[in-house]
Steps between C-alpha positions, in 0.01 A plus 500: 500500500173618670332605169299247310305482177152676519611726789413871485820708540593867522827617343723673751806583277579558132320666210163370597526605873155540660313286245340174579403179310459126497805262495466293182827311542735433789861372463630411850837377377582847343293694780310669212132556434292614190212733576214546259513837328823631671858526403396483127768449237491499117586163350584478126348182360605350173237302296571121520267416207329653206171530696652648812555881542811655634515818686555674830308355800463656839533243780570515874855418609628341808645706786636415849246397763668730761351795303146399578292444807189290541153672532305329784150403368354577854637837565587607143853640610843403379642287774800285601453131534508296817479121517285277731431135515138411485369137472856383439550736201703811474280802423586853401346766728467880472718685738247783537173334567586127553283365217611211290643591163426150359125554478492448122665151535232412749225634266634296202500172709150561629368575146657174385337315784161657423518405129605152594208459743257641235629252236473196742138603589411534133647148437310352789170659368563356160558158651176531698312586180644212308412260791130595481 
């Protein structure tokens, strides 16, 4: 399955055709995805305790991943997905502009590295102060 969590997708079939949103859950075993704010269903919830309220809750339901296309962050168009191997890793690529679709994953790792560097610099500064 080419669609992953946190991807922006556009719906190409079904009752929400033409709308777009963020993937909040991907289920590759079932080839299904859940998109925030789309394919809403009414779920009847029974109270489980005296403090808990029951009622009808609106929540997004899963639908088949083949009914959605990834929106490329570079060209902002719905696109098919190509694969390429970069630095020994398989990367998803936009068929229209050739940009990488895995940019968010790279951004997360660089953010983690930056916070790690900042914390180590802070620790070394504290050690220098205690040494004086």
